[in-house]
N, C-alpha and C positions, 0 to 999 in steps of 0.2 A: 597220426594225431588223429583223436578222435572230432567227429563232426562236431562243431558246437552249436547249441541251441540255448542261450542266454536269453531269457524270456522272464517278463512279468506283468501283472494287473495288478494296477492300482484304483480303489475308488475311493472316493471323498466327498461327501455331501456336508452342508451349511446352508444355514438359512438365504443364503445369497448363489449357492451355487451347487450344481449334482454334477461332478466330472468324474469320467471313466477313462481310463488310458489302459493301452495294452502297446507293447513293445517287443522287440524282439532284436536286438544286439548285431545279429549275426544273421541279417535279412536280405533285400534285394533292392531296397529303399521305396516299398510300395507302403503309397499311405492314405488312408481315410480317415478326413478330419471334417468336424460338424462341430464346429463353436458358437454360430450364431454371429461371427465377426468376420467377415468375408476377405478382406486383407491378413487377418491373422490366420485364417484356414490357409491361405496359400505361403504366408512364409513358415507355419508349421510343416507345409507340403515342401517345400523348397533343404529346411532343416533335416527330411527324414529322407529325401532321396537326396540329399548328396554326403549323408551320413552313412547309406545304407543301412537303413532301420528301416523294418518293418511296424510299422505304427496307425496305431488305430484309438483316434479321440474320441471321445463324445461328450461337450460340455452343454448344458443348461443353464442360464445366469442372467440377472438381473439388467440384461442389456440396454432395458428398453430408460433404465437410469442412467447407466454409463458401461464400457465396456471392461473398466478397470478390473474390476472383481472376478470376471471370468478370465481377462488376460492374467492376472496375477496365479490365481488359483490353479490354471491348468501349467502353470511353471512350477507350482507346489506339485502336483500328483506328477508329471512327467519326471520332474526331480526325485522324487520318492520311487518311482520305476526304473530309470537308469540305476542309482542305489540298490533297487532290490536285484534288477537282473545281474549286475555286476557280481555279484554274492562276495566272495574273500577277494579279488582282485587277483590272484595269484598268476601268475606269469604273463602279465598283460604291459605293455610299454610302459603308461602310465601319463607318459608326458606328450603335448604337442602343443605345433605353433604354426599351423598354414595361413597365409595371406591369401584374401580373394577378391579379385578385380569386378565390378561392376559398372559398367562404361566409366565414369569419370572418380565411379569410387575405388575405394582400396581399403579395405579391414582384415586387419587379426585375429585370430582367436587364437589364445595361448592359454591350454588345458593343463593340470597338474590335477589325478585322480589322488587326493592328498589324505583325503577324510575331512580336511580342513574349508567346509565351504562359503567362499566371498567372491565377491564382484566385484574388479577394479575396475572401473566405466572411465576409458576415454576416448569420446564420441563426442562431435558438434554436433547434432540433430536438429534442424531445423522443427520450430515445436508448429505444428498444424498437426490438421485433419487427413488421415489418407481415408476415403472412403467414412464409416464409421471407426477408424482405428485412433488416437489420440498418439500421436510419435513420442509423446513421453513413456508410453505403456512398452515400450520395445525394453529400456532398462528395468521397470517394474518386471518383465518378464525374467530377462538373466539373471536378477538380485535372486529370486526366486528359484530359478532353475539351478545357478552355484549353491544355493543353502541347503537346499533339500536331495540335491545330489550328490554331495559333502565334496565339491570339486573349488579348486582356485579355477577363477576365470580372469581371465584378463582380454577385455575386448579395446582395441586398438586403432584408433580411423588414422591414416596417413594420406589419405586425402577425399576429395568429394563435398559435394553441396546440395546434392536434390535427397529430401527425405527417403524419397521409397529405395533409392538406389543403394544409400548406405545401410539401411535395415535389412535390406535383403543383403548383401552381403555380410552382415553380421550375421543373420541366421544360416545362409549357409557355410561362412566360415566356422562357425561352432557346432556344423555337421561335420564338416571334413576333420575339425580338429578334435574331437570326441572319437569317430571311427579310426580315427588315427591311434589314439589314447588307449581305447578300452581293446584292439587287437592285441591278439596272442600271439607274444614272440618264442617262436621253440627255442632260440637260445638262452631264454631265460628259468627254461625248463622247470614251468611250475612254481618259481618261489616266488614272494614275495618281491615289489621292484622298490627296496629301502634297504639304506645300510641298516635302521633300525631292527628290521625284521619284523614290523610291525606296520600298518596305516592305519 
């Protein structure tokens, strides 16, 4: 089987943010992330490392107002980059549903690369600030990511009460799930993983 090199670069500029994302789905987990929101940088690094994606993110946003625009818009651009890198999606596994523990927290991410983008959020994350990151922004990121990557994404909390642990487990679980879902399966022999013949 030929070596894969599914890559994409997407840039998006608005009055609130200027964001560039580069991703290689077939990388080794190298991340170079600068968003101006340190905790979010840490989460994106965990997503890339555990998803084995090579990821570069450069984001400039109105963080002096709030981190909301930056976090949401990175989700938009990252989702678009993932969709672009996937191409026609022939031969991929399509589905994955790993659960990841983080101390007392346990979170499952279930992904279907269905072409129908939606987030189903069953998480009870305490509302607080982690450095400059409002914990409510985690959901906003995953909403934007799922919609723009055109994937069905279920985030399910089974245990946990610490906001940092819950959010970190969610990012790691999403990375692991996406890693498994985008993997090319030689048994599929380049076909689309759908009974309809289309995604």
